[in-house]
N, C-alpha and C positions, 0 to 999 in steps of 0.2 A: 601546462599545470592542470593538475587533477582537481576537480571540484568534488567536495564531500556534501551529499545531501543531508539535510537535517530533518528531524521529525516535524518541525514547524512548516516546511515546504510540503511535506507529505499531508499535514493537517489541512493546509489551504486547498490542496487538490482534492481531498476527500470531501472537504466541506462544500466544494463547488459542484459536486456530483449529485445528481437527482437519483440516488440508488440506495435501497434499504440496507444493503451490506456495507456500503460506504459509511453510512451513518453509524453502524455497529463498529466498524473498524476505527472510526474517528475517536471512539472512547477507549481504545486499546493501544497503550504505549508500545508494547511488544511487537504488534503487528505494524505499527507506523515505523518502528525502528527497522524492523525486518524488510519492509518495503523500501526504505532509504538505502540500506546497505546493499540490497539486491539490485536495486537501480544503479548504484555506483559500480558494482561488479559487472552488470550488464554492459554498461558503456565502455569499461575498461577492457573487458575481455572479448567483446564482439566488434566493437567499433562501429556498430550499427546505430546511426542516429535515431533517438526517440525521445519524445518529451516525457517529462515525469507523469504527466496526465495520461498519455498513451500507455505507459508501462503500467500504471495503477489500473487503468481500464482493463488491460489484458488480465491482470490478477483478478479483478472482479469477475470477468467472464470465465476464468479457469478454476475459481474457488471451489465448485463442486468436486473437481478432480484433485485439487491440492489437499483438501481435509485438513485435519490438525487445527491449529489456531486460525486458520483462513476459513474454516467451515461456516457455513450459513447458520448452523445449528449452535454455534458458539453462544454460551449465556454470558450476558453482560450485566453487571450490576448497575442499574440505573440510579440507585440511591446515593451514589458517590458524587 
């Protein structure tokens, strides 16, 4: 049976990481949802075992190359 990763699982992983960008991503539901969906597709398509934490860590390391919403330059409204 296929497991569907939810944004709360991604939140837990991001909250456990000591990384400035992880703290930014923690405030962005679109990024959390994208990570959850991408992780599910990764597991389904590749069959390569990886934990959600490892997957998110890869995204953090590749963020400068990914750009877009994953960019370190993304502005987050901290007043919300």
